[in-house]
C-alpha positions in Angstrom: -11.4 -24.0 -10.3 -8.9 -24.4 -13.2 -11.3 -22.7 -15.7 -11.7 -19.8 -13.3 -8.0 -19.6 -12.7 -7.4 -19.4 -16.5 -9.9 -16.5 -16.7 -8.0 -14.6 -14.0 -4.7 -15.3 -15.7 -6.2 -14.2 -19.0 -7.4 -11.0 -17.4 -3.9 -10.4 -16.0 -2.4 -10.8 -19.5 -5.1 -8.5 -21.0 -4.3 -5.7 -18.5 -0.6 -6.1 -19.2 -1.2 -6.0 -22.9 -3.3 -2.9 -22.7 -0.6 -1.1 -20.7 2.0 -2.3 -23.2 0.0 -0.8 -26.1 0.1 2.6 -24.4 3.8 2.3 -23.6 4.6 1.4 -27.2 2.5 4.3 -28.5 0.0 2.0 -30.3 -2.9 3.6 -28.3 -3.4 6.9 -26.6 -4.9 5.9 -23.3 -2.2 6.9 -20.8 -4.9 7.9 -18.4 -6.0 4.3 -18.1 -2.6 2.8 -17.2 -3.1 3.4 -13.4 -6.5 1.7 -13.5 -5.0 -1.3 -15.3 -2.1 -1.4 -12.9 -4.5 -1.3 -9.9 -6.5 -4.1 -11.4 -3.3 -6.1 -11.8 -2.6 -5.6 -8.1 -6.1 -6.9 -7.3 -5.7 -9.9 -9.4 -2.3 -10.7 -7.8 -4.0 -10.6 -4.4 -6.4 -13.3 -5.7 -3.7 -15.6 -7.0 -3.1 -17.6 -3.8 -6.9 -18.2 -3.5 -7.2 -19.6 -7.1 -4.6 -22.3 -6.4 -6.3 -24.3 -3.7 -4.8 -27.6 -2.6 -5.7 -30.4 -5.1 -6.2 -28.1 -8.1 -3.0 -29.2 -9.8 -4.5 -32.1 -11.7 -6.2 -31.7 -15.1 -5.9 -29.1 -17.8 -3.4 -26.9 -16.0 0.2 -25.8 -16.3 0.5 -25.4 -12.5 3.5 -27.2 -11.2 3.4 -29.2 -7.9 6.0 -26.7 -6.6 3.1 -24.3 -6.0 2.0 -26.4 -3.1 5.3 -27.8 -2.0 6.8 -24.2 -1.8 3.7 -22.3 -0.8 5.7 -19.5 0.9 7.7 -19.0 -2.3 4.5 -19.0 -4.4 2.7 -16.5 -2.3 5.8 -14.3 -2.2 5.8 -14.3 -6.0 2.2 -13.2 -6.1 3.0 -10.5 -3.6 5.9 -9.3 -5.8 3.4 -8.9 -8.7 1.1 -6.9 -6.5 3.9 -4.7 -5.3 5.2 -4.1 -8.9 1.7 -3.4 -10.1 1.1 -0.8 -7.4 4.4 0.8 -8.2 3.4 1.0 -11.8 0.1 2.6 -10.8 2.1 5.3 -9.0 4.3 5.9 -12.0 1.3 6.1 -14.3 0.0 9.1 -12.3 3.2 10.9 -13.3 2.6 10.5 -17.0 6.3 9.8 -17.6 6.3 7.1 -20.3 9.9 6.1 -19.5 9.0 5.5 -15.9 5.8 3.7 -16.9 7.8 1.5 -19.3 10.2 0.7 -16.5 7.3 -0.1 -14.2 5.8 -2.4 -16.8 9.2 -4.1 -17.1 9.2 -4.8 -13.4 5.7 -6.2 -13.7 6.9 -8.5 -16.5 9.9 -9.6 -14.4 7.6 -10.4 -11.5 5.4 -12.5 -13.8 8.5 -14.5 -14.9 9.5 -14.8 -11.3 6.4 -16.9 -10.8 6.1 -18.6 -14.1 9.6 -20.0 -14.2 9.5 -21.9 -10.9 5.7 -22.6 -10.8 4.4 -23.1 -14.3 5.0 -25.9 -16.7 6.1 -25.0 -20.2 3.5 -24.9 -23.0 3.1 -28.1 -24.9 
């Protein structure tokens, strides 16, 4: 479970990184941003499933607060899903400023989960 969870989180980071490369002008794949954002929304929907009870032990940065504040955790996952879908809509406009703002909201939603529910890196 933990290894799978790490893959899902890695995929989440990869989609965010791909979008950021477009927003920064490092790559010219603006037409892909919406697909990346929709993929992020799908990954966000998976997040509660990949944190089953009892999966907080082992090689994981998951805090116990995930399970003691399950409603807060699932709300944080929903916030990422919502921000990603909003980003997908902005991507369809082609407006890089709006896409950048949408990416910022995605990042903020990531922090809204990581700060209360993820242990710092060692």
